[in-house]
N, C-alpha and C positions, 0 to 999 in steps of 0.2 A: 757408522756404516759397517756392513758386513761384506767382505769379499768384493769390494768395489773400489777401483782406482780410476781417477779421472785426470785427464791432462788436456790443456788447451794450447794449441799452436795456431797462432793467427786467429782465424775465426772458426777453426775446426776443433770440436770436442771429441776426444778419444776416451772410450770407456773400456776398462779391462776387468774381466771377471774370470775366475778359475772355475770352469764348469765341473771339475772333479771334486770340489768341496761340497759339503752340505752342513747345515746348522740345525738339523733335526726337524721335527714336524711343525707345521703352522699352528696357529691357535685353534683352528677348526679340527686339526689332526688329519685332514684329507690330503695335504700336500707336504713335500719336503722343501724347505727353504734352501736355496743355493746362494743367493745374494740379495741384498737389500740396502737401500739408502736409509731405511727406517723413517720414511716420511720424505717431505720435500726439503732439499738442501740446495745451497747456492753452488753454482758452477764456479770452480776456482777462479778468483780474480775477475768475476763478471757479475752482471746484475741478474742474469737468468737463473731460474731454479729448475731442478730436476727431481723426479720421484721415480725410483726404479725398484721393481721386485722381479726376481727370477726364481721360479719354482718348478717342481715336477710332481706328477701324481705319485702318491705313496703306493708302493708295490704290495 
């Protein structure tokens, strides 16, 4: 995972992302990647899965 922290308290999932970071251009080159789970991953200590991508348009 890139720039993604997950925490489960009871039945609540909290996702933490630093929007000030970036990991360069996407594969298409149109966007800048800020955070990604890089596919579907398991929620910590749970059966659920999550897939997350956060990006912005390239300037």
